[in-house]
Each structure stands twice: as C-alpha cells, then as structure tokens.
Backbone as CSV, one residue per row, in Angstrom:
resi,resn,N_x,N_y,N_z,CA_x,CA_y,CA_z,C_x,C_y,C_z
1,MET,0.840,-1.148,0.051,0.030,0.006,-0.014,0.857,1.222,0.074
2,THR,0.479,2.249,-0.708,1.220,3.488,-0.756,0.693,4.433,0.244
3,PRO,1.441,5.384,0.661,1.013,6.336,1.719,-0.216,7.049,1.218
4,GLU,-0.502,7.305,0.023,-1.747,7.947,-0.421,-2.918,7.030,-0.135
5,THR,-2.789,5.725,-0.308,-3.866,4.852,-0.091,-4.297,4.886,1.335
6,ILE,-3.246,4.810,2.154,-3.424,4.824,3.714,-4.067,6.099,4.146
7,ALA,-3.676,7.273,3.495,-4.242,8.584,3.900,-5.668,8.696,3.502
8,LEU,-6.083,8.094,2.320,-7.426,8.123,1.844,-8.350,7.200,2.745
9,GLN,-7.827,6.189,3.294,-8.630,5.282,4.135,-9.024,5.957,5.465
10,HIS,-8.121,6.896,5.937,-8.441,7.481,7.326,-9.118,8.696,7.193
11,THR,-9.331,9.385,6.068,-9.936,10.657,5.928,-11.522,10.456,5.963
12,PRO,-12.276,11.215,6.769,-13.745,10.984,6.787,-14.355,11.432,5.439
13,ILE,-15.300,10.637,5.107,-16.062,11.041,3.877,-16.933,12.307,4.136
14,ILE,-17.621,12.313,5.181,-18.529,13.385,5.528,-17.641,14.327,6.519
15,THR,-17.495,15.578,6.066,-16.791,16.511,6.864,-17.771,17.463,7.586
16,PHE,-17.331,18.236,8.561,-18.152,19.132,9.246,-18.689,20.255,8.153
17,GLY,-17.896,20.615,7.257,-18.364,21.669,6.247,-19.391,21.134,5.412
18,TYR,-19.299,19.912,5.086,-20.375,19.231,4.266,-21.578,19.131,5.020
19,VAL,-21.646,18.723,6.321,-22.844,18.773,6.978,-23.479,20.105,7.222
20,MET,-22.662,21.139,7.372,-23.201,22.497,7.548,-23.736,23.009,6.198
21,GLN,-23.170,22.611,5.102,-23.737,22.964,3.808,-25.040,22.228,3.605
22,VAL,-25.245,21.049,3.979,-26.525,20.359,3.803,-27.518,21.041,4.762
23,ILE,-27.236,21.284,5.903,-28.207,21.925,6.891,-28.644,23.353,6.471
24,ILE,-27.717,24.183,5.939,-27.934,25.505,5.465,-28.874,25.403,4.226
25,SER,-28.438,24.453,3.343,-29.390,24.279,2.143,-30.855,23.814,2.466
26,LEU,-30.958,22.921,3.447,-32.277,22.506,3.837,-33.035,23.651,4.487
27,LEU,-32.360,24.483,5.265,-32.964,25.729,5.859,-33.462,26.635,4.817
28,VAL,-32.713,26.839,3.743,-33.052,27.709,2.710,-34.291,27.179,1.865
29,VAL,-34.299,25.911,1.739,-35.451,25.330,0.931,-36.727,25.401,1.807
30,LEU,-36.617,25.072,3.095,-37.816,25.129,4.041,-38.271,26.558,4.150
31,ALA,-37.356,27.578,4.119,-37.773,28.958,4.170,-38.497,29.407,2.918
32,PHE,-38.022,28.887,1.816,-38.730,29.193,0.572,-40.079,28.512,0.479
33,ILE,-40.247,27.365,0.904,-41.520,26.645,0.979,-42.481,27.409,1.936
34,TYR,-42.004,27.845,3.131,-42.816,28.608,4.036,-43.300,29.853,3.342
35,LEU,-42.417,30.707,2.788,-42.797,31.962,2.207,-43.836,31.740,1.079
36,ALA,-43.514,30.685,0.273,-44.458,30.500,-0.823,-45.839,30.101,-0.284
37,ALA,-45.886,29.290,0.728,-47.255,28.866,1.289,-47.891,30.075,1.938
38,LYS,-47.087,30.958,2.564,-47.667,32.039,3.373,-48.160,33.235,2.459
39,PHE,-47.409,33.571,1.392,-47.670,34.784,0.627,-48.121,34.524,-0.821
40,ILE,-47.506,33.505,-1.465,-47.782,33.418,-2.834,-49.122,32.578,-3.196
41,LEU,-49.195,31.423,-2.485,-50.335,30.559,-2.714,-51.720,31.175,-2.356
42,PRO,-51.936,32.038,-1.256,-53.220,32.671,-1.161,-53.599,33.639,-2.281
43,LYS,-52.512,34.264,-2.886,-52.850,35.234,-3.965,-53.150,34.409,-5.317
44,MET,-52.836,33.170,-5.311,-53.096,32.431,-6.464,-54.460,31.735,-6.380
45,LYS,-55.079,31.893,-5.254,-56.504,31.228,-5.019,-57.424,31.675,-6.109
46,ILE,-57.948,30.673,-6.857,-58.874,30.939,-7.870,-60.332,31.084,-7.334
47,SER,-60.896,32.154,-7.474,-62.271,32.353,-7.002,-63.214,32.629,-8.145
48,THR,-64.210,31.687,-8.344,-65.093,31.772,-9.562,-66.307,32.406,-8.928
49,SER,-66.730,33.473,-9.581,-67.914,34.187,-9.190,-69.012,34.012,-10.211
50,GLY,-70.012,33.183,-9.877,-71.075,32.945,-10.887,-72.026,34.166,-11.004
51,LYS,-72.605,34.233,-12.110,-73.672,35.268,-12.329,-74.914,34.922,-11.728
52,LEU,-75.382,33.639,-11.662,-76.577,33.201,-11.252,-76.575,32.621,-9.778
53,ILE,-75.519,31.797,-9.576,-75.402,31.101,-8.288,-74.370,31.942,-7.368
54,LYS,-74.743,32.110,-6.159,-73.929,32.775,-5.227,-73.736,31.807,-3.988
55,ILE,-72.568,31.767,-3.386,-72.353,31.094,-2.085,-72.433,32.304,-1.050
56,LEU,-73.486,32.102,-0.256,-73.681,33.229,0.796,-72.805,32.927,1.989
57,ASP,-72.705,31.685,2.328,-71.840,31.372,3.455,-71.424,29.860,3.365
58,HIS,-70.378,29.545,4.033,-69.937,28.105,4.143,-69.216,27.782,5.413
59,ILE,-69.242,26.636,5.927,-68.554,26.220,7.119,-68.024,24.806,6.975
60,TYR,-66.830,24.569,7.513,-66.283,23.210,7.424,-66.675,22.431,8.698
61,LEU,-67.423,21.297,8.439,-68.022,20.468,9.559,-67.034,19.464,9.954
62,GLU,-66.345,18.808,8.934,-65.375,17.857,9.239,-64.246,17.961,8.129
63,PRO,-63.190,17.281,8.211,-62.076,17.408,7.333,-62.534,17.406,5.754
64,GLN,-63.553,16.618,5.483,-63.985,16.480,4.133,-65.401,16.708,3.918
65,VAL,-66.077,17.443,4.948,-67.523,17.718,4.906,-67.644,19.255,5.096
66,SER,-68.403,19.894,4.248,-68.705,21.312,4.318,-70.185,21.570,4.135
67,ALA,-70.744,22.643,4.751,-72.026,23.011,4.545,-72.064,24.462,3.886
68,TYR,-72.954,24.603,2.905,-72.992,25.778,2.146,-74.425,26.375,2.073
69,ILE,-74.472,27.666,1.990,-75.768,28.267,1.724,-75.656,28.834,0.252
70,LEU,-76.398,28.297,-0.679,-76.377,28.689,-2.013,-77.645,29.487,-2.310
71,GLN,-77.502,30.621,-3.107,-78.551,31.503,-3.475,-78.588,31.470,-5.051
72,VAL,-79.884,31.268,-5.521,-80.143,31.387,-7.010,-81.350,32.346,-7.040
73,GLY,-81.160,33.541,-7.507,-82.303,34.525,-7.532,-82.645,34.911,-6.190
74,LYS,-83.971,34.613,-5.837,-84.431,34.909,-4.475,-84.584,33.683,-3.608
75,LYS,-84.193,32.486,-4.146,-84.254,31.356,-3.404,-82.786,30.874,-2.876
76,ALA,-82.839,30.185,-1.747,-81.636,29.754,-1.039,-81.730,28.407,-0.489
77,TRP,-80.653,27.618,-0.546,-80.672,26.274,0.040,-79.501,26.098,0.943
78,LEU,-79.759,25.215,1.964,-78.616,24.744,2.738,-78.249,23.422,2.234
79,VAL,-76.901,23.249,1.790,-76.404,22.138,1.029,-75.189,21.629,1.866
80,VAL,-75.111,20.308,1.986,-73.880,19.675,2.689,-73.104,18.774,1.577
81,ALA,-71.924,19.076,1.483,-71.088,18.468,0.488,-69.919,17.703,1.192
82,SER,-69.695,16.464,0.690,-68.587,15.705,1.296,-67.781,15.233,-0.015
83,SER,-66.743,14.445,0.264,-65.938,13.923,-0.727,-66.759,12.917,-1.645
84,LYS,-67.785,12.398,-1.075,-68.441,11.287,-1.777,-69.833,11.798,-2.366
85,ASN,-70.516,12.753,-1.702,-71.772,13.116,-2.330,-72.217,14.567,-1.820
86,VAL,-73.256,15.085,-2.467,-73.802,16.371,-2.151,-75.307,16.228,-1.813
87,GLU,-75.777,16.836,-0.699,-77.129,16.672,-0.400,-77.722,17.933,0.021
88,MET,-79.000,18.214,-0.479,-79.688,19.466,-0.018,-80.338,19.065,1.196
89,ILE,-80.208,20.014,2.271,-80.783,19.776,3.507,-82.211,20.448,3.539
90,SER,-82.215,21.694,3.248,-83.565,22.385,3.211,-83.470,23.684,2.448
91,GLU,-84.591,24.239,2.023,-84.692,25.534,1.478,-84.820,26.493,2.587
92,ILE,-84.104,27.701,2.486,-84.201,28.515,3.562,-84.614,29.958,2.983
93,GLU,-85.026,30.884,3.956,-85.390,32.209,3.565,-84.241,33.120,3.576
94,VAL,-84.057,33.887,2.514,-82.968,34.901,2.534,-83.614,36.342,2.430
95,GLU,-83.063,37.275,3.195,-83.564,38.651,3.137,-83.157,39.324,1.909
C-alpha cells in the first residue's frame, strides 16, 4: 500500500463543512416553501364568481365535509357536500 492509499482510508467522507452545507441548504429550501405557502399561494387562489349562483356562506363541519348556503335569484338552500356526495338539507329564506 502506498502512503496515499493509507491517507485516503483514514480521511472521513463526511466532513463538518459538508454537514453544515446540507443543513444550510435545507433551511433555505424550508424557508422558501414557508414563504411560498404564506404569501404566494393565497394570492393564486382561484375564486369563481357565478352570475346566477352565489355562495352566501360556508362552514367546514369535518375534514372533508362542508355546509354551504347557495342562492339562486331569491331562493336559497342549505347544502352539505362531502368527498362522496352532495345533499340538499332544506330551502331557507334569505332577506
């Protein structure tokens, strides 16, 4: 064995500088994801406003279940929507 081979066998593959570079890179990526989720994604929210149908109010009942009050003209309905189906609960009066 040559002295170079012995020297290469004793040097660590992962150095302190390498570990710090990985940690700093990870922090930069996490900061970018946080800023994108906090500021950019809410501005990209697509809101469709219909001419005939309006959503007067909505509430989340469970993780995949929501209740909506939909208005068409002068009539309104309470509707519950889940990931599997949509059901009209009742017609309600709107002022």
